[in-house]
C-alpha positions in Angstrom: -1.4 -11.1 -4.1 -3.3 -9.6 -1.1 -6.6 -10.5 0.5 -8.4 -8.2 -2.1 -7.0 -10.3 -5.0 -4.1 -10.7 -7.3 -3.0 -7.5 -9.1 -0.6 -8.2 -12.0 1.4 -5.3 -13.2 1.6 -3.3 -10.0 3.8 -0.3 -9.8 6.4 -0.6 -7.1 8.6 2.2 -5.6 10.6 2.9 -2.5 9.6 5.9 -0.5 12.4 7.6 1.5 11.8 10.4 3.9 13.4 12.1 6.9 11.1 12.9 9.9 12.6 14.7 12.9 16.1 13.3 12.1 14.8 9.7 11.7 15.1 8.2 8.2 12.0 6.3 7.1 11.9 3.9 4.2 9.0 1.9 2.8 8.1 -0.1 -0.3 4.8 0.7 -1.9 2.8 -1.3 -4.5 -0.1 0.4 -6.4 -2.3 -0.6 -9.3 -4.4 1.6 -11.7 -7.5 -0.5 -11.1 -7.6 0.3 -7.4 -9.3 3.7 -6.6 -7.2 6.5 -5.1 -4.8 6.3 -3.4 -4.3 3.0 -5.5 -2.2 1.4 -2.8 -2.3 -2.4 -2.8 0.5 -3.0 -0.3 3.0 -1.1 1.8 5.9 -2.5 3.7 7.8 -0.5 6.4 11.5 -1.4 6.2 12.3 -0.4 9.8 9.5 -2.2 11.6 8.8 -4.9 9.1 5.1 -4.1 9.3 2.8 -4.3 6.3 -0.5 -2.7 5.2 -2.4 -4.6 2.6 -5.6 -4.0 0.7 -8.4 -6.4 2.0 -11.2 -5.2 -0.3 -12.2 -2.4 -2.7 -15.2 -1.4 -4.8 -17.6 1.4 -5.8 -20.4 0.5 -3.4 -20.7 -0.7 0.2 -17.1 0.3 1.0 -16.2 0.8 4.7 -13.0 2.5 5.9 -10.9 0.3 8.1 -7.3 0.6 9.3 
């Protein structure tokens, strides 16, 4: 559940990468009903920060970070 709604049946995976010798790891949740990139939530393991979907739709959408 995120501000954009409840998404049952999300896909969850852990992304691991190495950037300039620093290991990065995050957990990502996505759902097929959400347009590309389909991300509903992302949690950075090192900082503990989260990015969540606040809204989505086909019209009137505005980019926001």
